[in-house]
N, CA and C atoms of all chains as a GROMACS GRO file, in nm:
protein
  618
    1MET      N    1   9.151  17.998   0.874
    1MET     CA    2   9.018  18.075   0.861
    1MET      C    3   9.042  18.222   0.834
    2LYS      N    4   8.990  18.286   0.748
    2LYS     CA    5   9.002  18.428   0.730
    2LYS      C    6   8.883  18.512   0.789
    3ASN      N    7   8.921  18.634   0.822
    3ASN     CA    8   8.809  18.712   0.889
    3ASN      C    9   8.822  18.858   0.844
    4THR      N   10   8.704  18.928   0.871
    4THR     CA   11   8.706  19.067   0.828
    4THR      C   12   8.694  19.154   0.948
    5ILE      N   13   8.759  19.122   1.049
    5ILE     CA   14   8.754  19.201   1.177
    5ILE      C   15   8.813  19.344   1.154
    6LYS      N   16   8.922  19.342   1.073
    6LYS     CA   17   8.997  19.477   1.057
    6LYS      C   18   8.898  19.573   0.981
    7VAL      N   19   8.830  19.518   0.884
    7VAL     CA   20   8.729  19.600   0.803
    7VAL      C   21   8.620  19.643   0.895
    8GLU      N   22   8.570  19.555   0.974
    8GLU     CA   23   8.443  19.586   1.064
    8GLU      C   24   8.486  19.694   1.164
    9ARG      N   25   8.609  19.681   1.211
    9ARG     CA   26   8.671  19.774   1.308
    9ARG      C   27   8.680  19.916   1.247
   10ALA      N   28   8.728  19.911   1.121
   10ALA     CA   29   8.735  20.042   1.048
   10ALA      C   30   8.599  20.104   1.031
   11LYS      N   31   8.501  20.018   1.000
   11LYS     CA   32   8.358  20.077   0.980
   11LYS      C   33   8.312  20.149   1.104
   12LYS      N   34   8.345  20.076   1.219
   12LYS     CA   35   8.296  20.135   1.346
   12LYS      C   36   8.395  20.227   1.414
   13ASP      N   37   8.522  20.257   1.340
   13ASP     CA   38   8.612  20.339   1.393
   13ASP      C   39   8.666  20.298   1.530
   14MET      N   40   8.692  20.163   1.538
   14MET     CA   41   8.740  20.106   1.659
   14MET      C   42   8.884  20.072   1.653
   15THR      N   43   8.957  20.088   1.764
   15THR     CA   44   9.090  20.033   1.766
   15THR      C   45   9.097  19.893   1.816
   16GLN      N   46   9.209  19.822   1.802
   16GLN     CA   47   9.210  19.689   1.851
   16GLN      C   48   9.198  19.682   2.002
   17GLN      N   49   9.252  19.785   2.067
   17GLN     CA   50   9.235  19.796   2.217
   17GLN      C   51   9.080  19.808   2.254
   18ASP      N   52   9.005  19.889   2.174
   18ASP     CA   53   8.861  19.911   2.205
   18ASP      C   54   8.793  19.779   2.190
   19LEU      N   55   8.816  19.702   2.081
   19LEU     CA   56   8.755  19.574   2.060
   19LEU      C   57   8.796  19.476   2.173
   20ALA      N   58   8.923  19.479   2.206
   20ALA     CA   59   8.965  19.387   2.311
   20ALA      C   60   8.899  19.408   2.441
   21GLU      N   61   8.884  19.534   2.481
   21GLU     CA   62   8.817  19.563   2.603
   21GLU      C   63   8.669  19.523   2.605
   22LYS      N   64   8.604  19.531   2.479
   22LYS     CA   65   8.461  19.495   2.478
   22LYS      C   66   8.451  19.350   2.490
   23VAL      N   67   8.537  19.266   2.434
   23VAL     CA   68   8.528  19.123   2.438
   23VAL      C   69   8.609  19.054   2.549
   24GLN      N   70   8.675  19.143   2.634
   24GLN     CA   71   8.750  19.104   2.747
   24GLN      C   72   8.870  19.006   2.712
   25VAL      N   73   8.947  19.054   2.617
   25VAL     CA   74   9.068  18.971   2.589
   25VAL      C   75   9.187  19.079   2.577
   26SER      N   76   9.305  19.037   2.551
   26SER     CA   77   9.411  19.141   2.535
   26SER      C   78   9.412  19.187   2.391
   27ARG      N   79   9.484  19.302   2.371
   27ARG     CA   80   9.495  19.355   2.227
   27ARG      C   81   9.575  19.257   2.147
   28GLN      N   82   9.667  19.187   2.201
   28GLN     CA   83   9.759  19.091   2.120
   28GLN      C   84   9.665  18.976   2.070
   29THR      N   85   9.567  18.944   2.154
   29THR     CA   86   9.478  18.835   2.098
   29THR      C   87   9.399  18.880   1.974
   30ILE      N   88   9.346  19.000   1.983
   30ILE     CA   89   9.273  19.060   1.872
   30ILE      C   90   9.363  19.064   1.750
   31ASN      N   91   9.491  19.114   1.773
   31ASN     CA   92   9.582  19.128   1.666
   31ASN      C   93   9.612  18.998   1.602
   32SER      N   94   9.630  18.885   1.683
   32SER     CA   95   9.662  18.754   1.634
   32SER      C   96   9.542  18.702   1.559
   33ILE      N   97   9.415  18.728   1.601
   33ILE     CA   98   9.298  18.676   1.532
   33ILE      C   99   9.297  18.750   1.389
   34GLU      N  100   9.317  18.885   1.394
   34GLU     CA  101   9.314  18.958   1.263
   34GLU      C  102   9.417  18.904   1.171
   35ALA      N  103   9.535  18.876   1.228
   35ALA     CA  104   9.648  18.826   1.134
   35ALA      C  105   9.632  18.681   1.093
   36GLY      N  106   9.522  18.621   1.142
   36GLY     CA  107   9.496  18.474   1.117
   36GLY      C  108   9.584  18.379   1.182
   37LYS      N  109   9.655  18.430   1.291
   37LYS     CA  110   9.754  18.343   1.366
   37LYS      C  111   9.678  18.258   1.473
   38TYR      N  112   9.568  18.313   1.517
   38TYR     CA  113   9.488  18.242   1.621
   38TYR      C  114   9.348  18.234   1.586
   39VAL      N  115   9.292  18.117   1.594
   39VAL     CA  116   9.151  18.092   1.562
   39VAL      C  117   9.073  18.100   1.701
   40PRO      N  118   8.982  18.200   1.714
   40PRO     CA  119   8.909  18.219   1.841
   40PRO      C  120   8.814  18.105   1.868
   41SER      N  121   8.780  18.095   1.990
   41SER     CA  122   8.680  17.998   2.034
   41SER      C  123   8.546  18.045   1.985
   42THR      N  124   8.441  17.952   1.985
   42THR     CA  125   8.301  17.988   1.941
   42THR      C  126   8.259  18.098   2.023
   43VAL      N  127   8.277  18.099   2.154
   43VAL     CA  128   8.234  18.203   2.243
   43VAL      C  129   8.287  18.341   2.202
   44LEU      N  130   8.418  18.338   2.185
   44LEU     CA  131   8.484  18.471   2.159
   44LEU      C  132   8.446  18.519   2.020
   45ALA      N  133   8.423  18.431   1.915
   45ALA     CA  134   8.380  18.471   1.789
   45ALA      C  135   8.240  18.527   1.793
   46LEU      N  136   8.154  18.465   1.874
   46LEU     CA  137   8.024  18.521   1.889
   46LEU      C  138   8.021  18.651   1.955
   47LYS      N  139   8.100  18.671   2.054
   47LYS     CA  140   8.119  18.809   2.122
   47LYS      C  141   8.153  18.910   2.021
   48ILE      N  142   8.250  18.875   1.938
   48ILE     CA  143   8.308  18.968   1.834
   48ILE      C  144   8.197  19.007   1.735
   49SER      N  145   8.126  18.903   1.687
   49SER     CA  146   8.013  18.938   1.589
   49SER      C  147   7.904  19.023   1.655
   50LYS      N  148   7.877  19.001   1.798
   50LYS     CA  149   7.779  19.076   1.859
   50LYS      C  150   7.817  19.219   1.872
   51VAL      N  151   7.950  19.246   1.892
   51VAL     CA  152   7.999  19.386   1.901
   51VAL      C  153   7.977  19.461   1.764
   52PHE      N  154   8.004  19.389   1.657
   52PHE     CA  155   7.986  19.451   1.530
   52PHE      C  156   7.845  19.452   1.475
   53GLY      N  157   7.755  19.375   1.548
   53GLY     CA  158   7.616  19.366   1.510
   53GLY      C  159   7.590  19.301   1.368
   54VAL      N  160   7.686  19.202   1.331
   54VAL     CA  161   7.661  19.128   1.210
   54VAL      C  162   7.672  18.975   1.243
   55ALA      N  163   7.629  18.903   1.143
   55ALA     CA  164   7.622  18.760   1.164
   55ALA      C  165   7.766  18.700   1.165
   56LEU      N  166   7.783  18.590   1.240
   56LEU     CA  167   7.918  18.532   1.257
   56LEU      C  168   7.987  18.499   1.123
   57GLU      N  169   7.906  18.440   1.034
   57GLU     CA  170   7.961  18.392   0.905
   57GLU      C  171   7.994  18.508   0.814
   58GLU      N  172   7.948  18.630   0.853
   58GLU     CA  173   7.997  18.743   0.774
   58GLU      C  174   8.128  18.795   0.807
   59ILE      N  175   8.168  18.760   0.933
   59ILE     CA  176   8.307  18.798   0.972
   59ILE      C  177   8.409  18.686   0.955
   60PHE      N  178   8.372  18.565   0.996
   60PHE     CA  179   8.456  18.451   0.980
   60PHE      C  180   8.422  18.357   0.854
   61GLU      N  181   8.525  18.320   0.782
   61GLU     CA  182   8.496  18.237   0.667
   61GLU      C  183   8.607  18.133   0.655
   62LEU      N  184   8.557  18.022   0.630
   62LEU     CA  185   8.650  17.898   0.615
   62LEU      C  186   8.728  17.909   0.487
   63GLU      N  187   8.860  17.868   0.494
   63GLU     CA  188   8.937  17.862   0.377
   63GLU      C  189   8.952  17.720   0.322
   64GLU      N  190   9.009  17.697   0.205
   64GLU     CA  191   9.014  17.562   0.145
   64GLU      C  192   9.079  17.464   0.238
   65ASN      N  193   9.192  17.512   0.302
   65ASN     CA  194   9.282  17.419   0.378
   65ASN      C  195   9.231  17.400   0.524
   66ASP      N  196   9.111  17.460   0.561
   66ASP     CA  197   9.054  17.448   0.692
   66ASP      C  198   8.990  17.312   0.708
   67MET      N  199   8.462  17.341   3.061
   67MET     CA  200   8.510  17.284   3.185
   67MET      C  201   8.471  17.371   3.303
   68LYS      N  202   8.412  17.310   3.398
   68LYS     CA  203   8.376  17.391   3.517
   68LYS      C  204   8.494  17.435   3.594
   69GLU      N  205   8.475  17.550   3.651
   69GLU     CA  206   8.586  17.614   3.733
   69GLU      C  207   8.636  17.529   3.854
   70LYS      N  208   8.542  17.455   3.907
   70LYS     CA  209   8.582  17.382   4.027
   70LYS      C  210   8.620  17.240   4.001
   71SER      N  211   8.636  17.212   3.876
   71SER     CA  212   8.692  17.088   3.840
   71SER      C  213   8.821  17.062   3.897
   72ILE      N  214   8.859  16.930   3.927
   72ILE     CA  215   8.992  16.903   3.977
   72ILE      C  216   9.100  16.919   3.869
   73LEU      N  217   9.047  16.934   3.741
   73LEU     CA  218   9.139  16.945   3.631
   73LEU      C  219   9.171  17.093   3.608
   74ASN      N  220   9.107  17.180   3.686
   74ASN     CA  221   9.138  17.326   3.678
   74ASN      C  222   9.268  17.354   3.754
   75VAL      N  223   9.365  17.411   3.688
   75VAL     CA  224   9.492  17.448   3.756
   75VAL      C  225   9.491  17.596   3.811
   76PRO      N  226   9.490  17.615   3.948
   76PRO     CA  227   9.496  17.752   3.992
   76PRO      C  228   9.636  17.807   3.964
   77LEU      N  229   9.636  17.939   3.910
   77LEU     CA  230   9.765  18.000   3.881
   77LEU      C  231   9.791  18.101   3.983
   78LEU      N  232   9.922  18.133   4.001
   78LEU     CA  233   9.964  18.231   4.100
   78LEU      C  234   9.948  18.371   4.048
   79PRO      N  235   9.929  18.475   4.133
   79PRO     CA  236   9.923  18.614   4.076
   79PRO      C  237  10.044  18.661   4.005
   80PRO      N  238  10.034  18.754   3.907
   80PRO     CA  239  10.149  18.792   3.826
   80PRO      C  240  10.272  18.841   3.906
   81SER      N  241  10.246  18.890   4.023
   81SER     CA  242  10.358  18.944   4.108
   81SER      C  243  10.462  18.828   4.148
   82TRP      N  244  10.418  18.701   4.146
   82TRP     CA  245  10.504  18.591   4.170
   82TRP      C  246  10.612  18.574   4.072
   83LYS      N  247  10.596  18.638   3.950
   83LYS     CA  248  10.703  18.625   3.848
   83LYS      C  249  10.831  18.669   3.908
   84LYS      N  250  10.837  18.778   3.974
   84LYS     CA  251  10.964  18.831   4.034
   84LYS      C  252  11.034  18.728   4.116
   85LEU      N  253  10.961  18.652   4.202
   85LEU     CA  254  11.018  18.550   4.284
   85LEU      C  255  11.072  18.440   4.194
   86GLY      N  256  11.014  18.412   4.089
   86GLY     CA  257  11.056  18.302   3.997
   86GLY      C  258  11.188  18.348   3.933
   87TYR      N  259  11.197  18.475   3.894
   87TYR     CA  260  11.325  18.520   3.827
   87TYR      C  261  11.432  18.527   3.937
   88VAL      N  262  11.406  18.548   4.064
   88VAL     CA  263  11.511  18.548   4.161
   88VAL      C  264  11.579  18.415   4.181
   89PHE      N  265  11.498  18.311   4.160
   89PHE     CA  266  11.543  18.175   4.175
   89PHE      C  267  11.644  18.134   4.061
   90ILE      N  268  11.655  18.216   3.956
   90ILE     CA  269  11.746  18.178   3.848
   90ILE      C  270  11.897  18.210   3.883
   91PRO      N  271  11.931  18.334   3.929
   91PRO     CA  272  12.069  18.359   3.957
   91PRO      C  273  12.101  18.320   4.097
   92LEU      N  274  12.006  18.301   4.190
   92LEU     CA  275  12.026  18.266   4.326
   92LEU      C  276  12.122  18.155   4.354
   93PRO      N  277  12.100  18.030   4.296
   93PRO     CA  278  12.175  17.915   4.330
   93PRO      C  279  12.336  17.938   4.285
   94VAL      N  280  12.348  18.019   4.190
   94VAL     CA  281  12.489  18.043   4.136
   94VAL      C  282  12.570  18.102   4.258
   95PHE      N  283  12.509  18.212   4.314
   95PHE     CA  284  12.569  18.279   4.427
   95PHE      C  285  12.581  18.190   4.551
   96LEU      N  286  12.475  18.112   4.570
   96LEU     CA  287  12.474  18.019   4.682
   96LEU      C  288  12.588  17.915   4.670
   97VAL      N  289  12.601  17.859   4.554
   97VAL     CA  290  12.709  17.764   4.530
   97VAL      C  291  12.848  17.822   4.540
   98ILE      N  292  12.865  17.944   4.491
   98ILE     CA  293  12.998  18.016   4.508
   98ILE      C  294  13.026  18.035   4.656
   99GLY      N  295  12.923  18.078   4.726
   99GLY     CA  296  12.929  18.095   4.884
   99GLY      C  297  12.964  17.967   4.951
  100LEU      N  298  12.895  17.855   4.908
  100LEU     CA  299  12.915  17.732   4.970
  100LEU      C  300  13.061  17.670   4.937
  101ALA      N  301  13.109  17.705   4.817
  101ALA     CA  302  13.240  17.655   4.780
  101ALA      C  303  13.348  17.731   4.856
  102PHE      N  304  13.324  17.855   4.906
  102PHE     CA  305  13.413  17.934   4.988
  102PHE      C  306  13.420  17.866   5.129
  103VAL      N  307  13.298  17.835   5.180
  103VAL     CA  308  13.281  17.779   5.313
  103VAL      C  309  13.342  17.633   5.319
  104ASN      N  310  13.309  17.557   5.218
  104ASN     CA  311  13.358  17.416   5.207
  104ASN      C  312  13.423  17.391   5.067
  105PRO      N  313  13.548  17.416   5.062
  105PRO     CA  314  13.621  17.398   4.931
  105PRO      C  315  13.617  17.246   4.880
  106GLN      N  316  13.601  17.149   4.972
  106GLN     CA  317  13.587  17.014   4.926
  106GLN      C  318  13.453  16.968   4.887
  107MET      N  319  13.360  17.062   4.859
  107MET     CA  320  13.227  17.027   4.824
  107MET      C  321  13.223  16.950   4.694
  108ASP      N  322  13.143  16.851   4.693
  108ASP     CA  323  13.125  16.760   4.564
  108ASP      C  324  13.063  16.847   4.457
  109PRO      N  325  13.128  16.853   4.339
  109PRO     CA  326  13.074  16.935   4.225
  109PRO      C  327  12.941  16.892   4.184
  110ASN      N  328  12.910  16.756   4.190
  110ASN     CA  329  12.774  16.703   4.164
  110ASN      C  330  12.667  16.756   4.255
  111GLU      N  331  12.710  16.776   4.386
  111GLU     CA  332  12.614  16.841   4.477
  111GLU      C  333  12.589  16.981   4.433
  112ALA      N  334  12.681  17.052   4.392
  112ALA     CA  335  12.663  17.193   4.347
  112ALA      C  336  12.568  17.195   4.218
  113SER      N  337  12.589  17.114   4.132
  113SER     CA  338  12.502  17.113   4.018
  113SER      C  339  12.361  17.078   4.055
  114GLN      N  340  12.340  16.985   4.149
  114GLN     CA  341  12.205  16.951   4.195
  114GLN      C  342  12.141  17.063   4.259
  115ILE      N  343  12.216  17.146   4.339
  115ILE     CA  344  12.161  17.265   4.404
  115ILE      C  345  12.105  17.356   4.298
  116ILE      N  346  12.187  17.379   4.202
  116ILE     CA  347  12.150  17.473   4.085
  116ILE      C  348  12.025  17.425   4.013
  117TYR      N  349  12.026  17.289   3.970
  117TYR     CA  350  11.911  17.232   3.906
  117TYR      C  351  11.785  17.246   3.987
  118GLY      N  352  11.799  17.222   4.120
  118GLY     CA  353  11.681  17.221   4.205
  118GLY      C  354  11.619  17.366   4.216
  119PHE      N  355  11.711  17.464   4.227
  119PHE     CA  356  11.661  17.606   4.236
  119PHE      C  357  11.604  17.647   4.108
  120TRP      N  358  11.663  17.616   3.995
  120TRP     CA  359  11.612  17.642   3.854
  120TRP      C  360  11.487  17.580   3.832
  121ALA      N  361  11.470  17.449   3.883
  121ALA     CA  362  11.342  17.380   3.866
  121ALA      C  363  11.229  17.458   3.933
  122ILE      N  364  11.257  17.495   4.059
  122ILE     CA  365  11.155  17.572   4.137
  122ILE      C  366  11.125  17.705   4.067
  123GLY      N  367  11.231  17.781   4.027
  123GLY     CA  368  11.219  17.904   3.958
  123GLY      C  369  11.130  17.899   3.830
  124PHE      N  370  11.169  17.803   3.750
  124PHE     CA  371  11.082  17.790   3.619
  124PHE      C  372  10.947  17.736   3.644
  125GLY      N  373  10.939  17.653   3.757
  125GLY     CA  374  10.808  17.612   3.793
  125GLY      C  375  10.716  17.722   3.833
  126ILE      N  376  10.764  17.814   3.917
  126ILE     CA  377  10.695  17.930   3.955
  126ILE      C  378  10.650  18.010   3.830
  127LEU      N  379  10.745  18.031   3.745
  127LEU     CA  380  10.713  18.110   3.626
  127LEU      C  381  10.611  18.052   3.542
  128ASN      N  382  10.616  17.919   3.533
  128ASN     CA  383  10.506  17.847   3.450
  128ASN      C  384  10.372  17.848   3.516
  129LEU      N  385  10.375  17.860   3.642
  129LEU     CA  386  10.236  17.857   3.712
  129LEU      C  387  10.189  17.999   3.755
  130THR      N  388  10.253  18.095   3.701
  130THR     CA  389  10.211  18.232   3.729
  130THR      C  390  10.137  18.284   3.606
  131ARG      N  391  10.020  18.345   3.635
  131ARG     CA  392   9.936  18.381   3.520
  131ARG      C  393   9.980  18.516   3.467
  132GLU      N  394   9.947  18.536   3.346
  132GLU     CA  395   9.982  18.668   3.274
  132GLU      C  396   9.884  18.771   3.319
  133LYS      N  397   9.914  18.904   3.289
  133LYS     CA  398   9.836  19.007   3.334
  133LYS      C  399   9.691  18.995   3.277
  134VAL      N  400   9.687  18.953   3.140
  134VAL     CA  401   9.558  18.924   3.086
  134VAL      C  402   9.555  18.774   3.045
  135GLU      N  403   9.493  18.694   3.128
  135GLU     CA  404   9.492  18.553   3.105
  135GLU      C  405   9.374  18.508   3.025
  136ASP      N  406   9.379  18.548   2.894
  136ASP     CA  407   9.260  18.522   2.804
  136ASP      C  408   9.276  18.386   2.745
  137GLU      N  409   9.179  18.355   2.650
  137GLU     CA  410   9.176  18.222   2.591
  137GLU      C  411   9.301  18.194   2.503
  138MET      N  412   9.360  18.291   2.446
  138MET     CA  413   9.483  18.266   2.358
  138MET      C  414   9.594  18.227   2.445
  139ILE      N  415   9.610  18.304   2.562
  139ILE     CA  416   9.721  18.266   2.654
  139ILE      C  417   9.700  18.129   2.710
  140LYS      N  418   9.579  18.095   2.748
  140LYS     CA  419   9.551  17.967   2.804
  140LYS      C  420   9.588  17.854   2.694
  141SER      N  421   9.550  17.883   2.569
  141SER     CA  422   9.578  17.783   2.465
  141SER      C  423   9.739  17.772   2.447
  142PHE      N  424   9.803  17.890   2.454
  142PHE     CA  425   9.953  17.882   2.446
  142PHE      C  426  10.014  17.805   2.563
  143ARG      N  427   9.949  17.824   2.682
  143ARG     CA  428  10.002  17.756   2.799
  143ARG      C  429   9.986  17.605   2.791
  144GLN      N  430   9.868  17.566   2.743
  144GLN     CA  431   9.844  17.422   2.726
  144GLN      C  432   9.943  17.361   2.616
  145GLN      N  433   9.958  17.437   2.506
  145GLN     CA  434  10.052  17.392   2.404
  145GLN      C  435  10.191  17.385   2.456
  146ALA      N  436  10.225  17.484   2.541
  146ALA     CA  437  10.367  17.485   2.596
  146ALA      C  438  10.391  17.362   2.686
  147PHE      N  439  10.293  17.318   2.761
  147PHE     CA  440  10.306  17.202   2.846
  147PHE      C  441  10.329  17.078   2.762
  148GLN      N  442  10.257  17.073   2.655
  148GLN     CA  443  10.262  16.954   2.560
  148GLN      C  444  10.401  16.955   2.500
  149THR      N  445  10.433  17.072   2.448
  149THR     CA  446  10.562  17.081   2.374
  149THR      C  447  10.679  17.051   2.466
  150GLY      N  448  10.676  17.113   2.589
  150GLY     CA  449  10.777  17.094   2.693
  150GLY      C  450  10.800  16.947   2.724
  151PHE      N  451  10.694  16.877   2.742
  151PHE     CA  452  10.707  16.733   2.774
  151PHE      C  453  10.762  16.654   2.653
  152TYR      N  454  10.724  16.691   2.530
  152TYR     CA  455  10.789  16.627   2.411
  152TYR      C  456  10.927  16.646   2.410
  153TRP      N  457  10.974  16.776   2.430
  153TRP     CA  458  11.113  16.809   2.423
  153TRP      C  459  11.197  16.734   2.534
  154LEU      N  460  11.133  16.720   2.652
  154LEU     CA  461  11.198  16.648   2.756
  154LEU      C  462  11.218  16.506   2.716
  155ILE      N  463  11.122  16.439   2.670
  155ILE     CA  464  11.134  16.298   2.630
  155ILE      C  465  11.239  16.292   2.524
  156LEU      N  466  11.241  16.373   2.431
  156LEU     CA  467  11.338  16.378   2.315
  156LEU      C  468  11.475  16.395   2.372
  157GLY      N  469  11.487  16.502   2.451
  157GLY     CA  470  11.616  16.534   2.510
  157GLY      C  471  11.681  16.420   2.598
  158LEU      N  472  11.594  16.362   2.683
  158LEU     CA  473  11.639  16.255   2.761
  158LEU      C  474  11.673  16.126   2.680
  159ALA      N  475  11.601  16.103   2.577
  159ALA     CA  476  11.639  15.998   2.489
  159ALA      C  477  11.770  16.012   2.421
  160THR      N  478  11.796  16.142   2.380
  160THR     CA  479  11.922  16.182   2.325
  160THR      C  480  12.040  16.161   2.419
  161LEU      N  481  12.019  16.209   2.543
  161LEU     CA  482  12.117  16.196   2.639
  161LEU      C  483  12.154  16.050   2.671
  162MET      N  484  12.054  15.963   2.673
  162MET     CA  485  12.074  15.823   2.695
  162MET      C  486  12.146  15.762   2.588
  163LEU      N  487  12.114  15.802   2.458
  163LEU     CA  488  12.186  15.754   2.344
  163LEU      C  489  12.330  15.792   2.345
  164ILE      N  490  12.360  15.922   2.377
  164ILE     CA  491  12.495  15.976   2.391
  164ILE      C  492  12.573  15.886   2.489
  165ASN      N  493  12.511  15.875   2.601
  165ASN     CA  494  12.562  15.800   2.721
  165ASN      C  495  12.601  15.657   2.671
  166TYR      N  496  12.512  15.599   2.600
  166TYR     CA  497  12.528  15.461   2.552
  166TYR      C  498  12.654  15.450   2.460
  167VAL      N  499  12.656  15.545   2.363
  167VAL     CA  500  12.762  15.551   2.271
  167VAL      C  501  12.897  15.571   2.334
  168ARG      N  502  12.907  15.662   2.431
  168ARG     CA  503  13.028  15.692   2.496
  168ARG      C  504  13.072  15.597   2.608
  169PHE      N  505  12.970  15.549   2.688
  169PHE     CA  506  13.008  15.474   2.799
  169PHE      C  507  12.952  15.324   2.799
  170ASP      N  508  12.877  15.306   2.693
  170ASP     CA  509  12.823  15.157   2.674
  170ASP      C  510  12.712  15.129   2.779
  171ARG      N  511  12.642  15.229   2.831
  171ARG     CA  512  12.529  15.204   2.916
  171ARG      C  513  12.432  15.318   2.904
  172PHE      N  514  12.304  15.295   2.927
  172PHE     CA  515  12.200  15.401   2.905
  172PHE      C  516  12.186  15.488   3.031
  173THR      N  517  12.204  15.429   3.152
  173THR     CA  518  12.179  15.516   3.264
  173THR      C  519  12.303  15.601   3.307
  174SER      N  520  12.280  15.707   3.371
  174SER     CA  521  12.393  15.788   3.402
  174SER      C  522  12.359  15.857   3.545
  175GLU      N  523  12.462  15.906   3.609
  175GLU     CA  524  12.454  15.976   3.742
  175GLU      C  525  12.382  16.111   3.718
  176ILE      N  526  12.393  16.163   3.597
  176ILE     CA  527  12.337  16.302   3.568
  176ILE      C  528  12.185  16.289   3.570
  177PHE      N  529  12.125  16.181   3.550
  177PHE     CA  530  11.976  16.176   3.541
  177PHE      C  531  11.919  16.178   3.686
  178THR      N  532  11.899  16.294   3.736
  178THR     CA  533  11.842  16.312   3.865
  178THR      C  534  11.696  16.376   3.854
  179ALA      N  535  11.615  16.363   3.959
  179ALA     CA  536  11.484  16.423   3.952
  179ALA      C  537  11.499  16.577   3.934
  180TYR      N  538  11.604  16.640   3.996
  180TYR     CA  539  11.620  16.777   3.985
  180TYR      C  540  11.643  16.822   3.846
  181LEU      N  541  11.742  16.747   3.776
  181LEU     CA  542  11.770  16.781   3.635
  181LEU      C  543  11.648  16.762   3.546
  182VAL      N  544  11.569  16.654   3.565
  182VAL     CA  545  11.453  16.623   3.478
  182VAL      C  546  11.344  16.736   3.506
  183LEU      N  547  11.323  16.778   3.633
  183LEU     CA  548  11.233  16.873   3.665
  183LEU      C  549  11.267  17.006   3.598
  184PHE      N  550  11.400  17.040   3.618
  184PHE     CA  551  11.458  17.163   3.564
  184PHE      C  552  11.432  17.171   3.408
  185LEU      N  553  11.477  17.065   3.339
  185LEU     CA  554  11.455  17.059   3.196
  185LEU      C  555  11.306  17.076   3.151
  186LEU      N  556  11.218  17.002   3.226
  186LEU     CA  557  11.078  17.008   3.185
  186LEU      C  558  11.023  17.146   3.204
  187ASN      N  559  11.057  17.208   3.312
  187ASN     CA  560  10.997  17.350   3.341
  187ASN      C  561  11.070  17.449   3.248
  188ALA      N  562  11.198  17.426   3.214
  188ALA     CA  563  11.271  17.523   3.128
  188ALA      C  564  11.206  17.520   2.988
  189TYR      N  565  11.189  17.389   2.942
  189TYR     CA  566  11.128  17.369   2.800
  189TYR      C  567  10.987  17.427   2.799
  190ILE      N  568  10.913  17.400   2.905
  190ILE     CA  569  10.764  17.464   2.898
  190ILE      C  570  10.782  17.617   2.898
  191TYR      N  571  10.867  17.673   2.976
  191TYR     CA  572  10.878  17.820   2.971
  191TYR      C  573  10.930  17.870   2.837
  192GLY      N  574  11.027  17.798   2.780
  192GLY     CA  575  11.072  17.837   2.648
  192GLY      C  576  10.966  17.830   2.542
  193ALA      N  577  10.882  17.726   2.547
  193ALA     CA  578  10.781  17.707   2.448
  193ALA      C  579  10.673  17.815   2.455
  194PHE      N  580  10.641  17.845   2.586
  194PHE     CA  581  10.538  17.947   2.610
  194PHE      C  582  10.588  18.086   2.568
  195GLN      N  583  10.712  18.128   2.596
  195GLN     CA  584  10.765  18.256   2.556
  195GLN      C  585  10.776  18.267   2.404
  196TYR      N  586  10.813  18.148   2.339
  196TYR     CA  587  10.828  18.153   2.196
  196TYR      C  588  10.693  18.170   2.131
  197GLN      N  589  10.590  18.114   2.181
  197GLN     CA  590  10.460  18.130   2.119
  197GLN      C  591  10.412  18.277   2.144
  198LYS      N  592  10.444  18.336   2.257
  198LYS     CA  593  10.409  18.477   2.279
  198LYS      C  594  10.478  18.566   2.180
  199TYR      N  595  10.612  18.532   2.160
  199TYR     CA  596  10.693  18.608   2.068
  199TYR      C  597  10.633  18.603   1.930
  200LEU      N  598  10.598  18.486   1.884
  200LEU     CA  599  10.542  18.465   1.748
  200LEU      C  600  10.417  18.541   1.728
  201SER      N  601  10.336  18.544   1.834
  201SER     CA  602  10.208  18.614   1.823
  201SER      C  603  10.222  18.760   1.818
  202SER      N  604  10.333  18.813   1.879
  202SER     CA  605  10.350  18.956   1.883
  202SER      C  606  10.445  19.005   1.770
  203LYS      N  607  10.498  18.914   1.692
  203LYS     CA  608  10.602  18.947   1.594
  203LYS      C  609  10.544  19.037   1.481
  204SER      N  610  10.428  19.012   1.436
  204SER     CA  611  10.376  19.098   1.326
  204SER      C  612  10.266  19.180   1.379
  205GLU      N  613  10.302  19.266   1.467
  205GLU     CA  614  10.197  19.364   1.534
  205GLU      C  615  10.159  19.464   1.417
  206ASN      N  616  10.024  19.474   1.410
  206ASN     CA  617   9.972  19.570   1.307
  206ASN      C  618   9.989  19.721   1.359
   0.00000   0.00000   0.00000
């Protein structure tokens, strides 16, 4: 699953640490999600989309092999 | 899953990690000390002492929570227990096979509860650390 968290962070001028604190996870977790190494739970994905104020499907997108 | 479910595993505070690490070198010194006191000590007994201490040490490390115990770490932990169990079964099967080829029997004196617990906990710890390493390898 690909995502646009890095882009959304850049728009809001947020660091990984800022986002991590807002959604109560570690910075490593945000880094792994951005790198596509870890697929977040629905709850965490919803928290992230809420922080950016955009719809979930605008941030997360299924890939062909998903 | 509800927090009070019997399936919920309570984890030790992060400060317990230090105690876990102490259990790794401790039996080596203990066995050396015992060997001085009793030079006729059975070497198998010494190895069981070491395995026992290491099993406890790795057990503590596996049951100690990380500073930030978020969903990714929880998922790594669950995967580590699954992987550790798989490696244990595979490792024991290999040892049994080697034993059969060399001594014509599957069972061996080395298969003790201490050894199995040590291997299981060591594999779980290794799998957990490896996942953490992989997740931090390509830091942005």
